[in-house]
mmCIF file of the N, C-alpha and C atoms, coordinates in Angstrom:
data_MODEL
# 
_entry.id   MODEL 
# 
loop_
_atom_site.group_PDB 
_atom_site.id 
_atom_site.type_symbol 
_atom_site.label_atom_id 
_atom_site.label_alt_id 
_atom_site.label_comp_id 
_atom_site.label_asym_id 
_atom_site.label_entity_id 
_atom_site.label_seq_id 
_atom_site.pdbx_PDB_ins_code 
_atom_site.Cartn_x 
_atom_site.Cartn_y 
_atom_site.Cartn_z 
_atom_site.occupancy 
_atom_site.B_iso_or_equiv 
_atom_site.pdbx_formal_charge 
_atom_site.auth_seq_id 
_atom_site.auth_comp_id 
_atom_site.auth_asym_id 
_atom_site.auth_atom_id 
_atom_site.pdbx_PDB_model_num 
ATOM 1   N N  . MET A 1 1  ? 28.032 -4.018 -0.542 1.00 0.00 ? 1  MET A N  1 
ATOM 2   C CA . MET A 1 1  ? 27.975 -3.412 0.779  1.00 0.00 ? 1  MET A CA 1 
ATOM 3   C C  . MET A 1 1  ? 27.492 -1.968 0.662  1.00 0.00 ? 1  MET A C  1 
ATOM 4   N N  . MET A 1 2  ? 26.491 -1.618 1.423  1.00 0.00 ? 2  MET A N  1 
ATOM 5   C CA . MET A 1 2  ? 25.941 -0.271 1.385  1.00 0.00 ? 2  MET A CA 1 
ATOM 6   C C  . MET A 1 2  ? 26.735 0.641  2.321  1.00 0.00 ? 2  MET A C  1 
ATOM 7   N N  . THR A 1 3  ? 27.079 1.793  1.819  1.00 0.00 ? 3  THR A N  1 
ATOM 8   C CA . THR A 1 3  ? 27.837 2.748  2.619  1.00 0.00 ? 3  THR A CA 1 
ATOM 9   C C  . THR A 1 3  ? 26.879 3.636  3.388  1.00 0.00 ? 3  THR A C  1 
ATOM 10  N N  . SER A 1 4  ? 27.127 3.797  4.675  1.00 0.00 ? 4  SER A N  1 
ATOM 11  C CA . SER A 1 4  ? 26.250 4.662  5.461  1.00 0.00 ? 4  SER A CA 1 
ATOM 12  C C  . SER A 1 4  ? 26.564 6.121  5.158  1.00 0.00 ? 4  SER A C  1 
ATOM 13  N N  . LYS A 1 5  ? 25.567 6.939  5.328  1.00 0.00 ? 5  LYS A N  1 
ATOM 14  C CA . LYS A 1 5  ? 25.733 8.382  5.099  1.00 0.00 ? 5  LYS A CA 1 
ATOM 15  C C  . LYS A 1 5  ? 25.343 9.110  6.371  1.00 0.00 ? 5  LYS A C  1 
ATOM 16  N N  . ILE A 1 6  ? 26.087 10.174 6.671  1.00 0.00 ? 6  ILE A N  1 
ATOM 17  C CA . ILE A 1 6  ? 25.814 10.966 7.871  1.00 0.00 ? 6  ILE A CA 1 
ATOM 18  C C  . ILE A 1 6  ? 25.726 12.433 7.493  1.00 0.00 ? 6  ILE A C  1 
ATOM 19  N N  . SER A 1 7  ? 25.037 13.188 8.324  1.00 0.00 ? 7  SER A N  1 
ATOM 20  C CA . SER A 1 7  ? 24.867 14.620 8.056  1.00 0.00 ? 7  SER A CA 1 
ATOM 21  C C  . SER A 1 7  ? 26.204 15.344 8.201  1.00 0.00 ? 7  SER A C  1 
ATOM 22  N N  . THR A 1 8  ? 26.266 16.529 7.657  1.00 0.00 ? 8  THR A N  1 
ATOM 23  C CA . THR A 1 8  ? 27.466 17.347 7.766  1.00 0.00 ? 8  THR A CA 1 
ATOM 24  C C  . THR A 1 8  ? 27.778 17.633 9.230  1.00 0.00 ? 8  THR A C  1 
ATOM 25  N N  . SER A 1 9  ? 26.740 17.898 10.032 1.00 0.00 ? 9  SER A N  1 
ATOM 26  C CA . SER A 1 9  ? 26.949 18.149 11.465 1.00 0.00 ? 9  SER A CA 1 
ATOM 27  C C  . SER A 1 9  ? 27.508 16.919 12.173 1.00 0.00 ? 9  SER A C  1 
ATOM 28  N N  . GLN A 1 10 ? 26.992 15.725 11.834 1.00 0.00 ? 10 GLN A N  1 
ATOM 29  C CA . GLN A 1 10 ? 27.503 14.486 12.433 1.00 0.00 ? 10 GLN A CA 1 
ATOM 30  C C  . GLN A 1 10 ? 28.937 14.227 11.997 1.00 0.00 ? 10 GLN A C  1 
ATOM 31  N N  . LEU A 1 11 ? 29.244 14.533 10.739 1.00 0.00 ? 11 LEU A N  1 
ATOM 32  C CA . LEU A 1 11 ? 30.599 14.361 10.234 1.00 0.00 ? 11 LEU A CA 1 
ATOM 33  C C  . LEU A 1 11 ? 31.566 15.276 10.983 1.00 0.00 ? 11 LEU A C  1 
ATOM 34  N N  . ALA A 1 12 ? 31.143 16.516 11.202 1.00 0.00 ? 12 ALA A N  1 
ATOM 35  C CA . ALA A 1 12 ? 31.982 17.460 11.951 1.00 0.00 ? 12 ALA A CA 1 
ATOM 36  C C  . ALA A 1 12 ? 32.246 16.928 13.359 1.00 0.00 ? 12 ALA A C  1 
ATOM 37  N N  . LYS A 1 13 ? 31.207 16.460 14.011 1.00 0.00 ? 13 LYS A N  1 
ATOM 38  C CA . LYS A 1 13 ? 31.347 15.944 15.373 1.00 0.00 ? 13 LYS A CA 1 
ATOM 39  C C  . LYS A 1 13 ? 32.304 14.747 15.404 1.00 0.00 ? 13 LYS A C  1 
ATOM 40  N N  . ALA A 1 14 ? 32.158 13.844 14.432 1.00 0.00 ? 14 ALA A N  1 
ATOM 41  C CA . ALA A 1 14 ? 33.023 12.664 14.366 1.00 0.00 ? 14 ALA A CA 1 
ATOM 42  C C  . ALA A 1 14 ? 34.484 13.050 14.162 1.00 0.00 ? 14 ALA A C  1 
ATOM 43  N N  . ARG A 1 15 ? 34.705 14.177 13.516 1.00 0.00 ? 15 ARG A N  1 
ATOM 44  C CA . ARG A 1 15 ? 36.062 14.660 13.251 1.00 0.00 ? 15 ARG A CA 1 
ATOM 45  C C  . ARG A 1 15 ? 36.578 15.620 14.319 1.00 0.00 ? 15 ARG A C  1 
ATOM 46  N N  . GLY A 1 16 ? 35.741 15.891 15.331 1.00 0.00 ? 16 GLY A N  1 
ATOM 47  C CA . GLY A 1 16 ? 36.150 16.812 16.385 1.00 0.00 ? 16 GLY A CA 1 
ATOM 48  C C  . GLY A 1 16 ? 36.172 18.263 15.935 1.00 0.00 ? 16 GLY A C  1 
ATOM 49  N N  . LEU A 1 17 ? 35.311 18.596 14.971 1.00 0.00 ? 17 LEU A N  1 
ATOM 50  C CA . LEU A 1 17 ? 35.250 19.952 14.422 1.00 0.00 ? 17 LEU A CA 1 
ATOM 51  C C  . LEU A 1 17 ? 33.950 20.633 14.828 1.00 0.00 ? 17 LEU A C  1 
ATOM 52  N N  . VAL A 1 18 ? 33.950 21.943 14.743 1.00 0.00 ? 18 VAL A N  1 
ATOM 53  C CA . VAL A 1 18 ? 32.732 22.725 14.928 1.00 0.00 ? 18 VAL A CA 1 
ATOM 54  C C  . VAL A 1 18 ? 31.973 22.671 13.601 1.00 0.00 ? 18 VAL A C  1 
ATOM 55  N N  . ALA A 1 19 ? 30.686 22.315 13.650 1.00 0.00 ? 19 ALA A N  1 
ATOM 56  C CA . ALA A 1 19 ? 29.892 22.141 12.432 1.00 0.00 ? 19 ALA A CA 1 
ATOM 57  C C  . ALA A 1 19 ? 29.947 23.368 11.526 1.00 0.00 ? 19 ALA A C  1 
ATOM 58  N N  . LYS A 1 20 ? 29.804 24.554 12.098 1.00 0.00 ? 20 LYS A N  1 
ATOM 59  C CA . LYS A 1 20 ? 29.827 25.786 11.296 1.00 0.00 ? 20 LYS A CA 1 
ATOM 60  C C  . LYS A 1 20 ? 31.130 25.897 10.505 1.00 0.00 ? 20 LYS A C  1 
ATOM 61  N N  . ASN A 1 21 ? 32.240 25.517 11.143 1.00 0.00 ? 21 ASN A N  1 
ATOM 62  C CA . ASN A 1 21 ? 33.537 25.597 10.464 1.00 0.00 ? 21 ASN A CA 1 
ATOM 63  C C  . ASN A 1 21 ? 33.613 24.606 9.306  1.00 0.00 ? 21 ASN A C  1 
ATOM 64  N N  . LEU A 1 22 ? 33.076 23.387 9.510  1.00 0.00 ? 22 LEU A N  1 
ATOM 65  C CA . LEU A 1 22 ? 33.095 22.407 8.426  1.00 0.00 ? 22 LEU A CA 1 
ATOM 66  C C  . LEU A 1 22 ? 32.222 22.874 7.262  1.00 0.00 ? 22 LEU A C  1 
ATOM 67  N N  . PHE A 1 23 ? 31.038 23.410 7.543  1.00 0.00 ? 23 PHE A N  1 
ATOM 68  C CA . PHE A 1 23 ? 30.199 23.949 6.471  1.00 0.00 ? 23 PHE A CA 1 
ATOM 69  C C  . PHE A 1 23 ? 30.964 25.011 5.683  1.00 0.00 ? 23 PHE A C  1 
ATOM 70  N N  . ASN A 1 24 ? 31.634 25.915 6.386  1.00 0.00 ? 24 ASN A N  1 
ATOM 71  C CA . ASN A 1 24 ? 32.392 26.973 5.711  1.00 0.00 ? 24 ASN A CA 1 
ATOM 72  C C  . ASN A 1 24 ? 33.558 26.413 4.908  1.00 0.00 ? 24 ASN A C  1 
ATOM 73  N N  . GLU A 1 25 ? 34.248 25.400 5.436  1.00 0.00 ? 25 GLU A N  1 
ATOM 74  C CA . GLU A 1 25 ? 35.354 24.783 4.708  1.00 0.00 ? 25 GLU A CA 1 
ATOM 75  C C  . GLU A 1 25 ? 34.850 24.089 3.446  1.00 0.00 ? 25 GLU A C  1 
ATOM 76  N N  . LEU A 1 26 ? 33.721 23.366 3.562  1.00 0.00 ? 26 LEU A N  1 
ATOM 77  C CA . LEU A 1 26 ? 33.146 22.708 2.389  1.00 0.00 ? 26 LEU A CA 1 
ATOM 78  C C  . LEU A 1 26 ? 32.727 23.732 1.336  1.00 0.00 ? 26 LEU A C  1 
ATOM 79  N N  . ALA A 1 27 ? 32.233 24.875 1.771  1.00 0.00 ? 27 ALA A N  1 
ATOM 80  C CA . ALA A 1 27 ? 31.866 25.942 0.833  1.00 0.00 ? 27 ALA A CA 1 
ATOM 81  C C  . ALA A 1 27 ? 33.119 26.534 0.188  1.00 0.00 ? 27 ALA A C  1 
ATOM 82  N N  . ASP A 1 28 ? 34.166 26.730 0.978  1.00 0.00 ? 28 ASP A N  1 
ATOM 83  C CA . ASP A 1 28 ? 35.411 27.307 0.451  1.00 0.00 ? 28 ASP A CA 1 
ATOM 84  C C  . ASP A 1 28 ? 36.023 26.457 -0.656 1.00 0.00 ? 28 ASP A C  1 
ATOM 85  N N  . VAL A 1 29 ? 35.903 25.133 -0.543 1.00 0.00 ? 29 VAL A N  1 
ATOM 86  C CA . VAL A 1 29 ? 36.484 24.248 -1.561 1.00 0.00 ? 29 VAL A CA 1 
ATOM 87  C C  . VAL A 1 29 ? 35.488 23.857 -2.647 1.00 0.00 ? 29 VAL A C  1 
ATOM 88  N N  . GLY A 1 30 ? 34.254 24.376 -2.565 1.00 0.00 ? 30 GLY A N  1 
ATOM 89  C CA . GLY A 1 30 ? 33.305 24.231 -3.655 1.00 0.00 ? 30 GLY A CA 1 
ATOM 90  C C  . GLY A 1 30 ? 32.364 23.044 -3.591 1.00 0.00 ? 30 GLY A C  1 
ATOM 91  N N  . TYR A 1 31 ? 32.265 22.363 -2.442 1.00 0.00 ? 31 TYR A N  1 
ATOM 92  C CA . TYR A 1 31 ? 31.358 21.228 -2.330 1.00 0.00 ? 31 TYR A CA 1 
ATOM 93  C C  . TYR A 1 31 ? 29.904 21.652 -2.088 1.00 0.00 ? 31 TYR A C  1 
ATOM 94  N N  . ILE A 1 32 ? 29.724 22.756 -1.403 1.00 0.00 ? 32 ILE A N  1 
ATOM 95  C CA . ILE A 1 32 ? 28.387 23.272 -1.104 1.00 0.00 ? 32 ILE A CA 1 
ATOM 96  C C  . ILE A 1 32 ? 28.393 24.778 -1.298 1.00 0.00 ? 32 ILE A C  1 
ATOM 97  N N  . THR A 1 33 ? 27.204 25.328 -1.403 1.00 0.00 ? 33 THR A N  1 
ATOM 98  C CA . THR A 1 33 ? 27.051 26.774 -1.518 1.00 0.00 ? 33 THR A CA 1 
ATOM 99  C C  . THR A 1 33 ? 25.845 27.195 -0.687 1.00 0.00 ? 33 THR A C  1 
ATOM 100 N N  . ARG A 1 34 ? 25.829 28.450 -0.289 1.00 0.00 ? 34 ARG A N  1 
ATOM 101 C CA . ARG A 1 34 ? 24.733 28.965 0.540  1.00 0.00 ? 34 ARG A CA 1 
ATOM 102 C C  . ARG A 1 34 ? 23.807 29.798 -0.341 1.00 0.00 ? 34 ARG A C  1 
ATOM 103 N N  . ASP A 1 35 ? 22.498 29.512 -0.240 1.00 0.00 ? 35 ASP A N  1 
ATOM 104 C CA . ASP A 1 35 ? 21.513 30.263 -1.019 1.00 0.00 ? 35 ASP A CA 1 
ATOM 105 C C  . ASP A 1 35 ? 20.253 30.422 -0.179 1.00 0.00 ? 35 ASP A C  1 
ATOM 106 N N  . ASN A 1 36 ? 19.864 31.663 0.074  1.00 0.00 ? 36 ASN A N  1 
ATOM 107 C CA . ASN A 1 36 ? 18.656 31.947 0.855  1.00 0.00 ? 36 ASN A CA 1 
ATOM 108 C C  . ASN A 1 36 ? 18.598 31.151 2.162  1.00 0.00 ? 36 ASN A C  1 
ATOM 109 N N  . ASN A 1 37 ? 19.669 31.227 2.924  1.00 0.00 ? 37 ASN A N  1 
ATOM 110 C CA . ASN A 1 37 ? 19.715 30.588 4.242  1.00 0.00 ? 37 ASN A CA 1 
ATOM 111 C C  . ASN A 1 37 ? 19.663 29.066 4.176  1.00 0.00 ? 37 ASN A C  1 
ATOM 112 N N  . GLU A 1 38 ? 20.068 28.492 3.047  1.00 0.00 ? 38 GLU A N  1 
ATOM 113 C CA . GLU A 1 38 ? 20.025 27.045 2.854  1.00 0.00 ? 38 GLU A CA 1 
ATOM 114 C C  . GLU A 1 38 ? 21.334 26.600 2.202  1.00 0.00 ? 38 GLU A C  1 
ATOM 115 N N  . TRP A 1 39 ? 21.873 25.467 2.670  1.00 0.00 ? 39 TRP A N  1 
ATOM 116 C CA . TRP A 1 39 ? 23.066 24.890 2.061  1.00 0.00 ? 39 TRP A CA 1 
ATOM 117 C C  . TRP A 1 39 ? 22.641 23.998 0.896  1.00 0.00 ? 39 TRP A C  1 
ATOM 118 N N  . LEU A 1 40 ? 23.307 24.170 -0.246 1.00 0.00 ? 40 LEU A N  1 
ATOM 119 C CA . LEU A 1 40 ? 23.014 23.399 -1.444 1.00 0.00 ? 40 LEU A CA 1 
ATOM 120 C C  . LEU A 1 40 ? 24.275 22.713 -1.944 1.00 0.00 ? 40 LEU A C  1 
ATOM 121 N N  . LEU A 1 41 ? 24.121 21.500 -2.462 1.00 0.00 ? 41 LEU A N  1 
ATOM 122 C CA . LEU A 1 41 ? 25.242 20.790 -3.058 1.00 0.00 ? 41 LEU A CA 1 
ATOM 123 C C  . LEU A 1 41 ? 25.599 21.411 -4.405 1.00 0.00 ? 41 LEU A C  1 
ATOM 124 N N  . THR A 1 42 ? 26.883 21.481 -4.676 1.00 0.00 ? 42 THR A N  1 
ATOM 125 C CA . THR A 1 42 ? 27.345 21.870 -6.008 1.00 0.00 ? 42 THR A CA 1 
ATOM 126 C C  . THR A 1 42 ? 27.580 20.585 -6.801 1.00 0.00 ? 42 THR A C  1 
ATOM 127 N N  . ASP A 1 43 ? 27.932 20.712 -8.064 1.00 0.00 ? 43 ASP A N  1 
ATOM 128 C CA . ASP A 1 43 ? 28.264 19.536 -8.856 1.00 0.00 ? 43 ASP A CA 1 
ATOM 129 C C  . ASP A 1 43 ? 29.450 18.795 -8.239 1.00 0.00 ? 43 ASP A C  1 
ATOM 130 N N  . ILE A 1 44 ? 30.403 19.528 -7.683 1.00 0.00 ? 44 ILE A N  1 
ATOM 131 C CA . ILE A 1 44 ? 31.558 18.913 -7.022 1.00 0.00 ? 44 ILE A CA 1 
ATOM 132 C C  . ILE A 1 44 ? 31.096 18.118 -5.804 1.00 0.00 ? 44 ILE A C  1 
ATOM 133 N N  . GLY A 1 45 ? 30.194 18.678 -5.024 1.00 0.00 ? 45 GLY A N  1 
ATOM 134 C CA . GLY A 1 45 ? 29.657 17.979 -3.859 1.00 0.00 ? 45 GLY A CA 1 
ATOM 135 C C  . GLY A 1 45 ? 28.894 16.719 -4.241 1.00 0.00 ? 45 GLY A C  1 
ATOM 136 N N  . LYS A 1 46 ? 28.132 16.799 -5.327 1.00 0.00 ? 46 LYS A N  1 
ATOM 137 C CA . LYS A 1 46 ? 27.402 15.617 -5.803 1.00 0.00 ? 46 LYS A CA 1 
ATOM 138 C C  . LYS A 1 46 ? 28.377 14.547 -6.291 1.00 0.00 ? 46 LYS A C  1 
ATOM 139 N N  . ALA A 1 47 ? 29.456 14.967 -6.959 1.00 0.00 ? 47 ALA A N  1 
ATOM 140 C CA . ALA A 1 47 ? 30.470 14.017 -7.426 1.00 0.00 ? 47 ALA A CA 1 
ATOM 141 C C  . ALA A 1 47 ? 31.188 13.353 -6.251 1.00 0.00 ? 47 ALA A C  1 
ATOM 142 N N  . ALA A 1 48 ? 31.228 14.040 -5.102 1.00 0.00 ? 48 ALA A N  1 
ATOM 143 C CA . ALA A 1 48 ? 31.847 13.496 -3.891 1.00 0.00 ? 48 ALA A CA 1 
ATOM 144 C C  . ALA A 1 48 ? 30.840 12.666 -3.087 1.00 0.00 ? 48 ALA A C  1 
ATOM 145 N N  . GLU A 1 49 ? 29.732 12.316 -3.725 1.00 0.00 ? 49 GLU A N  1 
ATOM 146 C CA . GLU A 1 49 ? 28.684 11.470 -3.145 1.00 0.00 ? 49 GLU A CA 1 
ATOM 147 C C  . GLU A 1 49 ? 27.861 12.159 -2.060 1.00 0.00 ? 49 GLU A C  1 
ATOM 148 N N  . GLY A 1 50 ? 27.824 13.492 -2.074 1.00 0.00 ? 50 GLY A N  1 
ATOM 149 C CA . GLY A 1 50 ? 26.902 14.202 -1.206 1.00 0.00 ? 50 GLY A CA 1 
ATOM 150 C C  . GLY A 1 50 ? 25.493 14.021 -1.744 1.00 0.00 ? 50 GLY A C  1 
ATOM 151 N N  . GLU A 1 51 ? 24.536 13.894 -0.843 1.00 0.00 ? 51 GLU A N  1 
ATOM 152 C CA . GLU A 1 51 ? 23.136 13.711 -1.230 1.00 0.00 ? 51 GLU A CA 1 
ATOM 153 C C  . GLU A 1 51 ? 22.253 14.510 -0.296 1.00 0.00 ? 51 GLU A C  1 
ATOM 154 N N  . TYR A 1 52 ? 21.011 14.699 -0.724 1.00 0.00 ? 52 TYR A N  1 
ATOM 155 C CA . TYR A 1 52 ? 20.017 15.343 0.130  1.00 0.00 ? 52 TYR A CA 1 
ATOM 156 C C  . TYR A 1 52 ? 19.186 14.282 0.835  1.00 0.00 ? 52 TYR A C  1 
ATOM 157 N N  . LYS A 1 53 ? 18.844 14.542 2.069  1.00 0.00 ? 53 LYS A N  1 
ATOM 158 C CA . LYS A 1 53 ? 17.888 13.741 2.825  1.00 0.00 ? 53 LYS A CA 1 
ATOM 159 C C  . LYS A 1 53 ? 16.814 14.692 3.333  1.00 0.00 ? 53 LYS A C  1 
ATOM 160 N N  . GLN A 1 54 ? 15.650 14.156 3.587  1.00 0.00 ? 54 GLN A N  1 
ATOM 161 C CA . GLN A 1 54 ? 14.528 14.959 4.073  1.00 0.00 ? 54 GLN A CA 1 
ATOM 162 C C  . GLN A 1 54 ? 14.127 14.470 5.457  1.00 0.00 ? 54 GLN A C  1 
ATOM 163 N N  . SER A 1 55 ? 13.955 15.401 6.376  1.00 0.00 ? 55 SER A N  1 
ATOM 164 C CA . SER A 1 55 ? 13.521 15.081 7.726  1.00 0.00 ? 55 SER A CA 1 
ATOM 165 C C  . SER A 1 55 ? 12.282 15.892 8.054  1.00 0.00 ? 55 SER A C  1 
ATOM 166 N N  . PRO A 1 56 ? 11.262 15.264 8.654  1.00 0.00 ? 56 PRO A N  1 
ATOM 167 C CA . PRO A 1 56 ? 10.075 16.023 9.056  1.00 0.00 ? 56 PRO A CA 1 
ATOM 168 C C  . PRO A 1 56 ? 10.418 17.138 10.053 1.00 0.00 ? 56 PRO A C  1 
ATOM 169 N N  . GLN A 1 57 ? 11.414 16.893 10.876 1.00 0.00 ? 57 GLN A N  1 
ATOM 170 C CA . GLN A 1 57 ? 11.789 17.865 11.903 1.00 0.00 ? 57 GLN A CA 1 
ATOM 171 C C  . GLN A 1 57 ? 12.736 18.941 11.379 1.00 0.00 ? 57 GLN A C  1 
ATOM 172 N N  . PHE A 1 58 ? 13.724 18.539 10.554 1.00 0.00 ? 58 PHE A N  1 
ATOM 173 C CA . PHE A 1 58 ? 14.772 19.473 10.144 1.00 0.00 ? 58 PHE A CA 1 
ATOM 174 C C  . PHE A 1 58 ? 14.685 19.910 8.692  1.00 0.00 ? 58 PHE A C  1 
ATOM 175 N N  . GLY A 1 59 ? 13.789 19.331 7.915  1.00 0.00 ? 59 GLY A N  1 
ATOM 176 C CA . GLY A 1 59 ? 13.699 19.665 6.501  1.00 0.00 ? 59 GLY A CA 1 
ATOM 177 C C  . GLY A 1 59 ? 14.810 19.000 5.713  1.00 0.00 ? 59 GLY A C  1 
ATOM 178 N N  . GLN A 1 60 ? 15.183 19.616 4.607  1.00 0.00 ? 60 GLN A N  1 
ATOM 179 C CA . GLN A 1 60 ? 16.218 19.051 3.744  1.00 0.00 ? 60 GLN A CA 1 
ATOM 180 C C  . GLN A 1 60 ? 17.594 19.320 4.330  1.00 0.00 ? 60 GLN A C  1 
ATOM 181 N N  . TYR A 1 61 ? 18.453 18.308 4.281  1.00 0.00 ? 61 TYR A N  1 
ATOM 182 C CA . TYR A 1 61 ? 19.832 18.478 4.730  1.00 0.00 ? 61 TYR A CA 1 
ATOM 183 C C  . TYR A 1 61 ? 20.738 17.600 3.883  1.00 0.00 ? 61 TYR A C  1 
ATOM 184 N N  . ILE A 1 62 ? 22.029 17.835 3.978  1.00 0.00 ? 62 ILE A N  1 
ATOM 185 C CA . ILE A 1 62 ? 23.016 17.142 3.162  1.00 0.00 ? 62 ILE A CA 1 
ATOM 186 C C  . ILE A 1 62 ? 23.669 16.025 3.977  1.00 0.00 ? 62 ILE A C  1 
ATOM 187 N N  . VAL A 1 63 ? 23.855 14.874 3.332  1.00 0.00 ? 63 VAL A N  1 
ATOM 188 C CA . VAL A 1 63 ? 24.568 13.760 3.953  1.00 0.00 ? 63 VAL A CA 1 
ATOM 189 C C  . VAL A 1 63 ? 25.764 13.373 3.086  1.00 0.00 ? 63 VAL A C  1 
ATOM 190 N N  . TRP A 1 64 ? 26.754 12.779 3.748  1.00 0.00 ? 64 TRP A N  1 
ATOM 191 C CA . TRP A 1 64 ? 28.005 12.371 3.105  1.00 0.00 ? 64 TRP A CA 1 
ATOM 192 C C  . TRP A 1 64 ? 28.330 10.944 3.501  1.00 0.00 ? 64 TRP A C  1 
ATOM 193 N N  . ARG A 1 65 ? 29.208 10.301 2.754  1.00 0.00 ? 65 ARG A N  1 
ATOM 194 C CA . ARG A 1 65 ? 29.713 8.997  3.170  1.00 0.00 ? 65 ARG A CA 1 
ATOM 195 C C  . ARG A 1 65 ? 30.374 9.150  4.526  1.00 0.00 ? 65 ARG A C  1 
ATOM 196 N N  . ASP A 1 66 ? 30.208 8.167  5.362  1.00 0.00 ? 66 ASP A N  1 
ATOM 197 C CA . ASP A 1 66 ? 30.797 8.204  6.709  1.00 0.00 ? 66 ASP A CA 1 
ATOM 198 C C  . ASP A 1 66 ? 32.237 7.737  6.641  1.00 0.00 ? 66 ASP A C  1 
ATOM 199 N N  . PHE A 1 67 ? 33.150 8.701  6.636  1.00 0.00 ? 67 PHE A N  1 
ATOM 200 C CA . PHE A 1 67 ? 34.577 8.404  6.588  1.00 0.00 ? 67 PHE A CA 1 
ATOM 201 C C  . PHE A 1 67 ? 35.193 8.370  7.980  1.00 0.00 ? 67 PHE A C  1 
ATOM 202 N N  . SER A 1 68 ? 34.367 8.525  9.010  1.00 0.00 ? 68 SER A N  1 
ATOM 203 C CA . SER A 1 68 ? 34.913 8.599  10.364 1.00 0.00 ? 68 SER A CA 1 
ATOM 204 C C  . SER A 1 68 ? 35.477 7.243  10.786 1.00 0.00 ? 68 SER A C  1 
ATOM 205 N N  . PRO A 1 69 ? 36.590 7.252  11.480 1.00 0.00 ? 69 PRO A N  1 
ATOM 206 C CA . PRO A 1 69 ? 37.176 5.998  11.923 1.00 0.00 ? 69 PRO A CA 1 
ATOM 207 C C  . PRO A 1 69 ? 36.332 5.362  13.031 1.00 0.00 ? 69 PRO A C  1 
ATOM 208 N N  . PRO A 1 70 ? 36.359 4.031  13.122 1.00 0.00 ? 70 PRO A N  1 
ATOM 209 C CA . PRO A 1 70 ? 35.610 3.386  14.199 1.00 0.00 ? 70 PRO A CA 1 
ATOM 210 C C  . PRO A 1 70 ? 36.173 3.768  15.555 1.00 0.00 ? 70 PRO A C  1 
ATOM 211 N N  . LEU A 1 71 ? 35.291 3.837  16.550 1.00 0.00 ? 71 LEU A N  1 
ATOM 212 C CA . LEU A 1 71 ? 35.734 4.214  17.893 1.00 0.00 ? 71 LEU A CA 1 
ATOM 213 C C  . LEU A 1 71 ? 36.361 3.032  18.614 1.00 0.00 ? 71 LEU A C  1 
# 
């Protein structure tokens, strides 16, 4: 079974959080880091199954396993 992946912003929305706050929380615990106005995965984030996706509209962004509960 393939696990779906969603962006950090989508994950925040599914959890009822503000995306900026989730990005900051993920950075605080070491899953991502900020470099030159870009969020990057750390080794911890990669171990947590974070991955990069590429979008023609948004460029590179990070996706995570979708842990959100079904509606």
